C-alpha positions in Angstrom: 115.6 118.3 114.8 113.5 115.9 116.7 112.6 112.0 115.5 110.4 109.7 117.0 111.0 106.1 115.7 108.9 103.2 116.4 111.0 99.8 117.6 110.7 97.0 118.0 111.7 94.3 120.6 110.8 96.9 123.2 110.0 94.9 126.4 110.5 96.6 129.6 112.4 99.5 131.5 115.8 97.4 131.3 115.3 97.8 127.4 114.7 101.4 127.7 117.3 102.1 130.4 119.9 100.6 127.6 118.5 102.7 124.7 118.7 105.9 126.7 122.4 104.9 127.8 123.8 104.2 124.6 121.9 106.7 122.5 123.4 109.6 124.9 126.8 108.1 124.3 126.4 109.8 120.7 127.5 113.0 119.4 124.7 115.5 118.9 121.9 113.4 120.3 119.9 114.6 123.3 116.5 114.5 124.9 116.2 110.9 124.5 112.8 109.5 125.7 111.6 105.8 125.4 107.6 105.1 125.5 107.3 101.4 126.3 103.5 101.7 125.9 104.0 102.8 122.5 107.1 101.2 121.2 109.0 104.3 120.5 112.2 106.3 121.3 112.3 110.1 120.8 115.2 112.4 120.6 116.5 115.7 119.3 119.5 115.6 116.5 121.7 117.6 114.7 121.6 116.5 111.2 120.5 113.3 108.9 124.2 111.5 109.6 123.2 111.7 113.3 119.7 110.2 112.7 121.4 107.4 110.7 123.7 106.9 113.3 121.0 106.6 116.0 119.0 104.1 113.8 122.2 101.6 113.5 122.9 102.0 117.0 119.5 100.9 117.8 119.6 97.9 115.2 123.0 96.8 116.9 121.7 96.7 120.4 118.5 94.9 119.1 115.9 97.4 118.5 114.9 97.8 114.7 113.0 100.2 113.6 109.7 99.0 112.3 109.9 98.0 109.0 113.6 97.3 109.2 114.8 93.3 109.0 114.3 91.9 112.6 116.0 88.5 112.3 116.0 86.1 114.9 119.7 87.4 116.0 118.6 91.0 116.6 115.9 89.7 118.5 118.2 87.9 121.0 120.6 90.8 120.7 117.4 92.8 122.4 117.3 90.3 125.2 120.9 91.1 126.0 120.7 94.8 126.1 117.4 94.2 128.0 119.7 92.4 130.7 122.3 95.1 130.9 119.9 97.9 131.1 118.2 96.0 134.3 121.5 95.5 135.7 122.4 99.5 135.2 119.3 100.0 137.6 
C-alpha cells in the first residue's frame, strides 16, 4: 500500500535526509520520498501496523502529521533532526 502524509516542521533537505534514513530503518517501509514543497512524505508499507509505526517515528523525529499535536518540544526535535540530516550529507 502507498501513503502520502502531510507533515509539520519540514524545513529543508536536512530534514528530508533524516526522514528518508530513519523511515528506511523500519521493516516493510520502502520507496520513501519527501516533498519539501508540499510538506509531505510518501512511502509504501505492508500493513496498518507499519503505517502507525511510521507516523510514530515521524512524531518522535519532530515531524508530526498535520492535525496532530505540535508542541514546542516537538518543534525543537525537528531542528535536531534537521541538523543531523545536514551533517549526514
